[in-house]
C-alpha positions as CSV (number, residue, x, y, z in Angstrom):
1,M,0.2,0.0,-0.1
2,S,1.5,3.4,-1.1
3,Q,2.0,6.2,1.6
4,P,-0.1,9.4,1.6
5,L,2.1,11.9,0.1
6,L,2.7,13.7,3.4
7,S,3.0,10.8,5.6
8,S,6.0,10.8,8.4
9,E,7.1,7.3,7.5
10,R,8.1,8.1,4.4
11,P,11.7,8.0,4.3
12,S,12.4,11.0,2.2
13,S,14.8,12.7,4.0
14,E,17.3,9.7,4.4
15,Q,17.4,9.4,0.4
16,S,17.4,13.2,0.2
17,D,20.6,13.3,2.2
18,E,21.9,10.3,0.3
19,N,21.4,12.2,-2.9
20,A,23.3,15.5,-1.3
21,A,25.8,13.3,-0.6
22,A,26.3,12.3,-3.8
23,E,26.0,15.9,-5.3
24,D,28.6,16.4,-3.0
25,A,31.1,14.5,-3.9
26,L,30.6,15.1,-7.5
27,L,31.8,18.6,-6.7
28,T,34.5,18.6,-4.5
29,G,35.9,14.8,-5.8
30,E,36.0,12.7,-2.3
31,R,34.9,9.1,-2.5
32,R,31.7,8.3,-1.4
33,G,32.9,6.1,0.9
34,E,35.4,8.1,2.9
35,P,33.6,10.0,6.0
36,R,34.3,14.0,5.7
37,D,33.6,16.5,7.9
38,R,30.6,18.9,6.6
39,G,31.4,21.5,9.0
40,K,28.2,23.5,10.5
41,Y,26.4,23.9,6.6
42,G,26.0,21.3,5.1
43,W,25.2,21.1,0.9
44,P,21.4,22.2,1.1
45,F,22.4,25.6,2.9
46,W,25.1,26.4,0.3
47,R,22.4,25.6,-2.5
48,E,20.2,27.9,-1.4
49,V,22.5,30.7,-0.9
50,G,23.5,30.1,-4.4
51,L,20.1,30.3,-6.0
52,F,19.4,33.6,-3.9
53,V,22.8,34.9,-5.0
54,W,21.7,34.5,-8.6
55,A,18.2,36.0,-8.6
56,M,19.8,38.9,-7.1
57,I,22.2,39.6,-9.8
58,A,19.9,38.8,-12.6
59,T,17.4,41.2,-11.5
60,A,20.2,43.8,-11.1
61,T,20.9,42.9,-14.9
62,V,17.6,43.6,-16.3
63,V,17.6,46.9,-14.3
64,I,21.1,47.8,-16.0
65,I,19.5,46.8,-19.3
66,G,16.4,49.1,-19.2
67,V,18.2,52.0,-18.5
68,L,21.0,51.4,-21.0
69,Y,18.0,50.7,-24.2
70,E,16.1,54.2,-22.8
71,H,19.5,55.9,-22.5
72,Q,20.2,54.8,-26.2
73,A,16.6,55.9,-27.2
74,S,16.9,59.1,-26.4
75,K,21.0,59.5,-27.5
76,G,22.0,62.6,-28.5
77,S,18.3,64.1,-28.4
78,G,18.0,64.9,-24.8
79,P,14.7,65.0,-23.5
80,N,11.9,67.7,-25.4
81,S,10.7,71.1,-23.3
82,C,7.7,68.4,-22.2
83,G,10.1,65.6,-20.9
84,T,9.4,63.0,-23.9
85,P,12.7,61.2,-25.6
86,L,13.5,62.8,-28.8
87,P,14.5,60.3,-31.5
88,G,18.0,60.5,-32.8
89,G,19.7,60.8,-36.4
90,K,18.0,62.1,-39.4
91,R,14.3,63.4,-39.0
92,N,11.5,64.8,-40.6
93,L,8.5,67.3,-38.9
94,I,5.4,68.4,-41.4
95,F,3.9,70.9,-39.6
96,M,0.4,71.3,-40.7
97,V,-2.5,74.3,-40.3
98,S,-5.9,74.6,-40.4
99,D,-5.8,78.6,-40.5
100,G,-9.4,79.5,-39.0
101,M,-10.8,75.7,-37.8
102,G,-12.1,75.0,-34.5
103,P,-13.8,72.4,-33.1
104,T,-17.3,72.6,-34.4
105,S,-15.7,73.1,-38.1
106,L,-14.8,68.7,-37.5
107,S,-18.4,68.5,-36.0
108,L,-20.3,70.4,-39.4
109,T,-18.2,68.3,-41.6
110,R,-18.1,65.1,-40.3
111,S,-22.2,65.3,-40.1
112,F,-22.1,66.4,-43.3
113,R,-19.5,63.6,-44.5
114,Q,-21.8,60.7,-43.5
115,I,-25.2,62.3,-44.7
116,E,-23.3,62.9,-48.1
117,L,-21.6,59.3,-48.4
118,G,-24.4,57.4,-46.3
119,L,-21.5,56.6,-44.1
120,P,-22.5,55.2,-40.1
121,L,-22.1,56.7,-37.2
122,D,-19.0,55.7,-36.4
123,N,-17.1,56.7,-39.7
124,V,-15.2,59.8,-39.0
125,L,-12.9,62.1,-40.4
126,V,-8.9,61.1,-40.9
127,L,-7.8,63.8,-38.3
128,D,-10.8,62.5,-35.5
129,R,-8.5,59.8,-35.1
130,Y,-5.3,61.7,-34.1
131,H,-7.3,64.5,-32.1
132,I,-4.3,64.5,-29.1
133,G,-5.4,68.2,-27.2
134,T,-6.3,71.8,-27.4
135,S,-4.5,74.9,-27.7
136,R,-4.6,78.1,-26.1
137,T,-4.8,81.1,-28.5
138,R,-4.7,84.3,-27.0
139,S,-1.8,87.2,-28.0
140,T,-0.3,89.5,-26.0
141,S,-2.7,92.5,-27.4
142,S,-5.8,90.9,-27.4
143,F,-7.6,87.8,-26.2
144,V,-8.7,87.2,-29.8
145,T,-5.9,86.2,-31.9
146,D,-5.1,87.2,-35.2
147,S,-3.5,84.6,-37.9
148,A,0.0,86.5,-37.8
149,A,0.0,86.4,-33.9
150,G,-1.1,83.1,-34.1
151,A,1.8,82.0,-36.7
152,T,4.1,83.5,-34.7
153,A,3.4,81.4,-31.4
154,F,4.0,78.5,-34.1
155,S,7.6,80.0,-35.8
156,C,9.0,81.8,-32.9
157,G,7.7,79.7,-29.9
158,L,6.5,83.4,-28.5
159,K,3.6,85.2,-27.9
160,T,3.1,88.7,-30.0
161,Y,0.6,91.5,-31.0
162,N,-2.2,91.3,-33.5
163,S,-0.4,91.7,-36.9
164,A,3.0,91.0,-36.4
165,I,4.9,88.3,-38.5
166,A,7.7,87.0,-36.3
167,M,8.1,90.2,-34.5
168,L,7.6,90.7,-31.1
169,P,6.3,93.6,-29.1
170,D,9.4,95.6,-28.8
171,H,9.3,95.2,-32.7
172,T,12.4,93.2,-32.9
173,P,12.7,90.2,-34.9
174,C,12.5,86.7,-33.3
175,G,14.3,83.5,-34.9
176,T,11.6,81.4,-36.6
177,I,12.1,77.2,-36.6
178,L,11.9,77.3,-40.4
179,E,15.0,80.4,-40.3
180,A,17.0,77.9,-37.9
181,A,16.1,74.5,-39.4
182,K,18.0,75.9,-42.2
183,A,20.6,76.9,-40.9
184,A,20.9,73.2,-39.0
185,G,21.3,71.9,-42.0
186,Y,17.4,71.0,-42.8
187,M,15.9,71.3,-46.3
188,T,12.4,73.7,-45.8
189,G,9.3,74.2,-48.0
190,L,6.1,76.5,-47.5
191,V,2.5,75.2,-48.9
192,V,-0.5,77.1,-49.0
193,T,-4.0,77.7,-50.7
194,T,-3.9,81.6,-50.0
195,R,-1.1,84.0,-51.2
196,I,2.1,83.0,-50.0
197,T,2.4,86.1,-48.6
198,D,-0.8,86.1,-46.1
199,A,0.5,85.9,-42.5
200,T,0.9,82.3,-41.6
201,P,3.4,81.4,-44.2
202,A,4.7,84.8,-43.8
203,C,5.9,84.1,-40.4
204,F,7.8,81.6,-40.6
205,A,10.4,83.3,-43.5
206,A,9.7,87.2,-43.3
207,H,10.0,89.8,-40.9
208,V,7.8,92.6,-40.9
209,N,6.4,95.0,-37.7
210,T,2.6,94.5,-39.5
211,R,0.9,91.6,-41.7
212,G,-0.2,94.0,-44.2
213,E,3.3,94.7,-46.1
214,E,3.1,91.6,-48.2
215,D,5.1,93.2,-51.2
216,R,8.3,93.4,-48.6
217,I,7.0,89.9,-47.2
218,A,7.8,88.4,-50.9
219,E,11.0,90.4,-51.3
220,Q,12.2,88.3,-47.6
221,E,10.3,85.1,-48.1
222,V,12.9,84.4,-51.8
223,G,15.8,85.8,-49.4
224,D,16.2,89.8,-49.8
225,Y,17.0,90.3,-46.2
226,P,19.6,89.1,-43.6
227,L,19.4,85.6,-43.9
228,G,19.6,85.2,-47.4
229,R,17.5,82.5,-48.9
230,V,15.8,80.0,-45.9
231,V,13.2,78.6,-48.1
232,D,13.5,75.3,-50.8
233,L,10.3,75.4,-51.5
234,I,7.2,77.4,-52.2
235,L,4.1,76.4,-53.7
236,G,0.5,78.4,-53.4
237,G,-1.0,81.6,-54.8
238,G,-0.8,85.4,-54.5
239,R,1.5,86.1,-57.8
240,C,0.6,89.0,-57.6
241,H,2.9,90.3,-55.1
242,F,5.8,89.1,-56.9
243,L,5.3,91.2,-60.0
244,P,6.2,94.6,-61.0
245,N,3.2,97.4,-61.2
246,S,4.0,97.5,-64.7
247,T,2.9,93.9,-65.4
248,D,-1.0,92.8,-66.2
249,G,-2.1,91.3,-62.7
250,S,0.0,92.8,-60.3
251,C,-0.8,94.0,-57.5
252,R,2.7,96.1,-55.8
253,E,2.8,99.3,-55.0
254,D,6.2,99.5,-57.0
255,G,7.9,98.2,-60.5
256,K,10.2,95.4,-58.4
257,D,10.4,92.1,-59.8
258,V,10.6,90.2,-57.6
259,I,10.0,86.5,-60.1
260,A,13.8,88.2,-61.1
261,L,15.0,88.7,-57.5
262,A,13.9,84.7,-57.1
263,K,15.6,83.4,-60.1
264,K,18.8,85.3,-59.1
265,N,18.9,83.5,-55.9
266,G,18.8,80.1,-57.6
267,F,14.8,79.6,-57.9
268,N,13.1,77.8,-60.4
269,Y,9.8,79.4,-61.2
270,I,6.7,77.7,-62.5
271,S,3.0,79.5,-62.5
272,D,0.5,77.2,-64.3
273,R,-1.0,73.9,-63.7
274,E,1.2,72.8,-66.9
275,G,4.4,73.7,-65.0
276,F,3.0,71.7,-61.9
277,D,2.4,68.8,-63.6
278,R,6.2,68.3,-64.8
279,L,7.0,68.3,-61.5
280,Q,5.4,64.5,-61.6
281,L,4.3,65.0,-57.9
282,G,7.8,66.1,-56.4
283,R,9.6,63.1,-58.7
284,A,10.8,65.4,-61.4
285,A,10.9,69.2,-59.0
286,T,14.5,70.7,-58.8
287,L,14.9,72.5,-55.6
288,P,14.8,75.3,-54.7
289,L,11.2,75.3,-55.9
290,L,9.1,78.6,-56.3
291,G,5.7,77.9,-57.9
292,L,2.3,80.8,-57.9
293,F,-0.4,79.2,-59.1
294,A,-2.6,82.1,-58.8
295,E,-2.7,85.7,-58.8
296,T,-4.3,85.9,-55.5
297,D,-5.9,82.5,-53.5
298,I,-6.4,79.6,-54.7
299,P,-10.1,78.7,-55.1
300,Y,-12.3,77.3,-53.1
301,E,-12.1,73.2,-53.1
302,V,-15.8,73.4,-54.0
303,D,-14.8,75.6,-56.9
304,R,-11.8,74.1,-57.5
305,R,-12.3,70.5,-58.3
306,Y,-14.4,72.0,-61.8
307,L,-10.9,73.7,-62.4
308,E,-8.6,70.9,-61.6
309,S,-6.9,72.1,-65.0
310,T,-5.8,75.2,-63.8
311,F,-5.1,74.8,-60.1
312,P,-3.8,72.2,-58.3
313,S,-5.1,71.0,-55.3
314,L,-3.8,71.2,-51.2
315,D,-3.2,67.3,-51.6
316,E,-1.4,67.4,-54.7
317,M,0.8,70.6,-53.4
318,A,1.4,68.5,-50.3
319,R,2.8,65.4,-51.8
320,T,4.5,67.0,-54.3
321,A,6.7,68.4,-51.8
322,L,7.1,65.7,-49.2
323,R,8.7,63.6,-52.4
324,A,10.7,66.6,-53.3
325,L,12.0,67.1,-50.2
326,T,12.7,63.8,-49.6
327,E,14.5,63.4,-52.7
328,A,16.7,66.7,-51.9
329,T,17.6,65.3,-48.6
330,Q,18.5,61.6,-49.4
331,D,22.0,62.2,-49.4
332,S,22.3,64.4,-46.5
333,D,22.6,63.6,-42.8
334,K,19.2,66.1,-42.0
335,G,15.7,66.0,-43.0
336,F,13.3,68.2,-43.7
337,F,11.0,70.8,-41.7
338,L,7.4,71.5,-44.2
339,M,4.5,73.8,-43.3
340,I,1.3,73.1,-44.8
341,E,-1.7,74.9,-44.6
342,G,-5.3,74.5,-45.3
343,S,-5.5,78.4,-45.6
344,R,-9.0,79.1,-46.9
345,I,-10.9,77.3,-44.3
346,D,-10.4,80.7,-42.4
347,H,-11.8,82.0,-45.4
348,A,-14.8,80.4,-45.5
349,G,-15.4,81.2,-42.0
350,H,-14.8,85.4,-42.6
351,G,-17.6,84.8,-45.1
352,N,-19.8,82.6,-42.7
353,D,-20.5,80.1,-46.0
354,P,-21.3,76.7,-44.6
355,V,-20.4,75.2,-48.1
356,A,-16.9,76.1,-48.5
357,Q,-16.5,75.4,-45.2
358,V,-16.8,71.2,-45.1
359,H,-15.3,71.3,-49.0
360,E,-12.2,72.6,-47.2
361,V,-12.2,71.0,-44.2
362,L,-12.5,67.8,-46.4
363,A,-9.6,68.9,-48.8
364,Y,-7.4,69.3,-45.7
365,D,-8.2,66.1,-44.2
366,K,-7.3,64.5,-46.9
367,A,-4.1,66.0,-47.0
368,F,-3.5,65.1,-43.6
369,S,-3.6,61.7,-44.3
370,S,-1.2,61.5,-47.4
371,V,1.1,63.1,-44.9
372,L,0.2,59.9,-42.1
373,K,1.0,57.7,-45.2
374,F,3.8,59.6,-46.0
375,L,5.5,58.9,-42.5
376,E,4.6,55.4,-42.5
377,D,6.0,54.4,-45.6
378,S,9.0,56.3,-44.7
379,K,12.4,54.6,-43.5
380,L,13.1,58.1,-41.4
381,D,11.4,59.0,-37.8
382,G,8.8,62.4,-38.2
383,V,6.1,63.6,-37.0
384,V,3.4,65.6,-38.0
385,V,1.4,68.1,-35.8
386,S,-1.6,70.1,-36.6
387,T,-3.3,72.4,-34.8
388,S,-5.6,75.8,-35.9
389,D,-3.8,79.7,-35.3
390,H,-7.6,80.5,-34.1
391,E,-11.8,79.6,-34.9
392,T,-13.0,81.9,-37.3
393,G,-16.8,83.1,-37.7
394,G,-18.6,81.5,-34.1
395,L,-19.3,79.2,-36.2
396,A,-22.5,76.9,-34.6
397,T,-24.1,73.8,-35.7
398,A,-27.7,75.2,-34.3
399,R,-30.3,77.5,-35.1
400,R,-29.5,80.8,-36.4
401,K,-30.9,83.4,-34.8
402,S,-31.2,87.0,-36.9
403,D,-32.6,89.5,-33.5
404,L,-33.0,89.8,-29.7
405,W,-36.6,89.5,-30.7
406,E,-36.3,86.2,-32.5
407,L,-34.1,85.2,-29.7
408,H,-36.6,85.9,-26.8
409,Q,-40.1,84.8,-29.0
410,T,-38.9,81.6,-30.0
411,Y,-37.8,78.6,-28.2
412,P,-34.6,77.5,-30.0
413,E,-34.9,73.6,-31.9
414,Y,-32.4,71.0,-31.6
415,L,-31.7,70.5,-35.2
416,W,-29.2,71.3,-38.3
417,F,-29.6,69.9,-41.8
418,P,-26.2,68.7,-43.8
419,E,-28.0,67.6,-46.4
420,V,-28.6,71.3,-47.5
421,L,-24.9,71.8,-48.1
422,A,-24.8,68.6,-49.8
423,N,-26.9,70.2,-52.2
424,A,-25.1,72.9,-52.8
425,S,-22.2,72.8,-56.0
426,H,-20.4,76.2,-55.7
427,S,-19.4,78.5,-53.1
428,S,-21.1,81.6,-51.7
429,E,-17.8,83.6,-53.0
430,N,-18.3,82.1,-57.0
431,L,-21.8,83.0,-57.3
432,A,-21.1,86.5,-56.0
433,V,-18.8,86.8,-58.7
434,R,-20.8,85.4,-61.4
435,L,-23.9,87.6,-60.2
436,N,-21.7,90.9,-60.3
437,S,-20.2,89.5,-64.0
438,Y,-23.5,89.4,-64.9
439,L,-24.7,92.5,-63.7
440,S,-22.4,94.3,-65.0
441,S,-22.5,93.2,-68.5
442,S,-25.6,92.5,-69.3
443,S,-28.9,94.9,-70.4
444,S,-31.5,92.2,-69.3
445,S,-34.7,93.4,-67.9
446,T,-35.5,93.1,-63.9
447,K,-37.5,90.0,-64.7
448,D,-34.5,88.2,-66.6
449,K,-31.9,89.1,-63.4
450,K,-34.5,88.0,-61.2
451,Q,-35.0,84.4,-63.2
452,F,-30.9,83.9,-63.6
453,I,-30.2,84.3,-59.6
454,N,-33.4,82.0,-58.8
455,E,-32.7,79.0,-61.5
456,T,-29.5,79.0,-62.3
457,L,-27.5,80.3,-59.4
458,L,-29.4,79.5,-56.6
459,R,-31.6,76.7,-57.7
460,K,-29.2,74.9,-60.0
461,D,-25.5,75.6,-58.5
462,F,-27.2,76.3,-54.4
463,G,-29.7,73.8,-54.5
464,V,-32.0,76.3,-52.9
465,V,-35.4,76.0,-54.3
466,D,-37.3,77.9,-51.8
467,V,-36.2,81.4,-52.2
468,T,-38.0,84.3,-51.5
469,D,-39.2,87.5,-53.4
470,N,-37.1,89.2,-50.7
471,E,-33.8,87.9,-50.8
472,I,-33.6,88.3,-54.4
473,Q,-34.7,91.6,-54.3
474,L,-31.8,91.9,-51.6
475,L,-29.4,90.3,-54.3
476,L,-30.3,92.6,-56.7
477,D,-30.4,95.7,-54.8
478,H,-27.1,94.8,-53.1
479,P,-24.8,92.9,-55.4
480,E,-21.8,94.3,-53.5
481,I,-22.3,91.8,-50.3
482,S,-24.1,89.6,-51.9
483,V,-21.0,87.0,-51.1
484,Y,-23.2,87.4,-47.2
485,I,-26.2,87.2,-48.5
486,F,-25.7,83.9,-50.4
487,A,-24.0,82.6,-47.5
488,D,-26.7,83.9,-44.9
489,I,-29.4,82.0,-47.5
490,I,-28.1,78.8,-47.3
491,S,-27.0,79.1,-43.7
492,R,-30.5,79.5,-42.3
493,R,-32.0,76.6,-44.6
494,A,-29.1,74.4,-43.3
495,Q,-29.3,76.0,-39.6
496,V,-26.0,76.1,-39.3
497,G,-25.4,79.4,-36.9
498,W,-22.7,82.1,-37.0
499,T,-21.7,84.6,-34.3
500,T,-19.0,86.8,-36.2
501,H,-17.2,87.8,-39.2
502,G,-13.9,87.6,-37.4
503,H,-12.2,85.6,-35.5
504,S,-13.3,84.3,-32.1
505,A,-11.6,82.9,-28.6
506,A,-12.6,79.5,-28.7
507,D,-10.1,76.6,-28.1
508,V,-8.6,75.1,-31.1
509,N,-8.1,71.4,-31.5
510,I,-4.5,69.6,-31.5
511,Y,-3.5,66.6,-33.8
512,G,-0.2,65.0,-34.0
513,S,1.2,61.4,-35.4
514,V,3.1,59.0,-32.8
515,G,5.7,60.8,-31.4
516,T,3.9,63.8,-30.3
517,E,2.5,62.8,-27.2
518,A,4.3,65.8,-25.2
519,L,1.1,67.9,-26.5
520,R,-1.5,65.7,-25.0
521,G,-4.0,68.0,-23.0
522,S,-4.5,72.1,-23.0
523,H,-1.7,73.8,-24.3
524,E,-0.2,77.9,-25.3
525,N,0.1,77.8,-28.7
526,T,3.4,78.6,-28.0
527,D,4.5,75.2,-26.4
528,I,4.2,73.5,-30.6
529,G,6.5,76.3,-31.3
530,E,8.3,74.9,-28.5
531,F,8.0,71.2,-29.0
532,M,8.8,71.6,-32.9
533,R,12.3,73.5,-32.0
534,D,12.9,70.7,-29.3
535,Y,12.3,68.1,-31.9
536,L,14.5,69.1,-34.6
537,E,17.1,70.3,-32.0
538,L,17.1,74.0,-33.3
539,D,18.4,77.4,-32.2
540,L,16.3,80.1,-32.5
541,G,18.3,82.7,-30.5
542,S,21.3,82.7,-32.9
543,I,18.8,83.3,-35.7
544,T,17.6,85.7,-33.5
545,K,20.8,87.4,-32.8
546,K,22.0,87.4,-36.5
547,L,18.4,89.0,-37.6
548,K,19.6,91.3,-35.2
549,E,23.4,92.7,-36.3
550,R,22.8,92.1,-39.9
551,G,19.8,93.7,-40.0
552,T,20.3,97.1,-40.7
553,Q,22.4,96.7,-43.6
554,F,18.9,95.7,-45.2
555,D,17.3,99.5,-44.4
556,T,16.3,101.6,-47.3
557,V,16.4,105.4,-47.4
558,T,13.2,107.1,-48.8
559,A,13.6,110.1,-51.8
560,D,12.8,112.4,-48.6
561,G,15.8,111.2,-46.8
562,E,13.6,108.8,-44.3
563,T,15.1,105.7,-43.5
564,V,12.9,102.7,-43.7
565,S,13.6,99.6,-41.5
566,W,13.7,96.6,-43.6
567,M,10.9,94.8,-40.9
568,G,8.4,98.0,-42.3
569,R,6.8,100.8,-40.7
570,L,5.5,100.4,-37.4
571,P,1.5,99.9,-37.2
572,E,-0.7,102.3,-36.1
573,H,-2.1,100.8,-32.7
574,G,-4.3,103.7,-31.6
575,G,-1.7,104.4,-28.4
576,R,-1.9,101.1,-27.5
577,E,0.3,99.0,-25.9
578,L,0.9,95.9,-27.9
579,D,1.9,93.7,-24.7
580,K,-0.9,94.4,-22.9
581,L,-4.7,93.0,-23.5
582,D,-7.0,95.4,-25.1
583,T,-9.3,96.3,-22.2
584,Y,-13.1,97.7,-22.6
585,H,-13.2,101.6,-23.2
586,G,-16.9,102.1,-22.2
587,D,-18.0,102.9,-26.1
588,F,-19.4,99.5,-27.6
589,R,-20.4,101.2,-30.6
590,R,-17.1,101.9,-31.4
591,H,-15.9,97.7,-31.8
592,K,-16.9,96.8,-34.8
593,H,-19.7,94.4,-34.8
């Protein structure tokens, strides 16, 4: 009968002693038959000590390996301003700006897309899946920033006053991410759908006291300023600021030929779709490259899609820039910095045009998706950070109230109708241009004019079938503001609300790829600039120093003997201090509504 496992009669201890003695003999070389003095402690004791020491050594080894691995991961880079380890070696940074796009723009566009394409509610935008935080946008001079102060926060990592292009409140220049990247050996690029001389792109490659100096900005962007040429690739609109005022299509105040200046500084210049197509989406591009595809702004995407043979899209320009910069840095130990702006989301907000708005956001989302694919396919480290400089329009996906009486007499309905926007095939801007052209060139009767507005513009191109006589008459009486009237007509029917034709102080979203975890949560807009500076390991201070030291060499003297700074004239600000927030002065009527 077998003994129970724990039976005290089982001779296990005797067997164990015998085994231990055998193991002792093997280790010491002693013969088993010879008695020996084992001392105070036997083999079982020392075996346990050995196992304990082995475990301690193994644990210490694992800890040391972990520390060494973490050190290697951040070797040569250190943590960024938020404490996140940075990659070592060659890397790329793509910064995307959705100018004027607030959180409601995403909601508006997401619902529009789902209704238009018959998608389920969980089929969201690409941007939605990369939302990591929010940005606070105030400038030094106002709680409501403009694009210049907002972009300076990104490019310099510093707050400044509204209208400043990479300038500080004391009217001194601040070195930018792009300028420092170029000095460090990176290639650089700017891609926009508005004028390349507009505030956002200007803040990365120019320095002027007020954003209205677009002629001066054009000169600086092609290298006529203290640092020389710092941009390797420029794609967008704004050709009129590069042409001498003696040329058709120019909007310059002087006769400078900035295209000729760009060519002198090495730029290859293209100005139309044919030239763009020859680039083969970047495969055949030669840098430096200046591509200006519109006199002013490239048309809204909702209109541009009918003009494919004339204007490239934001996505096409973005992919071209990515490929061209990749090819150009193939043999370099540095990558590139590229700023891509969905510029006209802001314009749609200013115009309170929800049709233009949703198509601009969709175009931006497509470009963002292409950037993500580029990073996924690339063998190099790289990140994309996307955010807005501010929100525009005070957009609300809710019923629009026209006056105080209506606000108090009726309770709002919890509705908005995306399908109304889906019926429109053009922007309010497009309709307004065509209306003014028709009225100025036609001798038609009032009846024919009304029919043109009703049948061609509103029914056919705007999808509005219930226009009122008062709305048609308003368009006839005030064609000069018809862009706002058209926008109002469709906004009311879609139950889309707007609170302003300007900017708002709303926080805006931050989107980012893997590697941008430091931007999770709520941040000042300057934190984004600091993140980019640290990611590329740039020295902006040395750039600022060079700008100050060399700047006076680029000052000019007028015919009257007046010295004009290379940064342009000082802004008129009514005696306000630009480093302090404006306050209420007791007269609401002086403010623009």
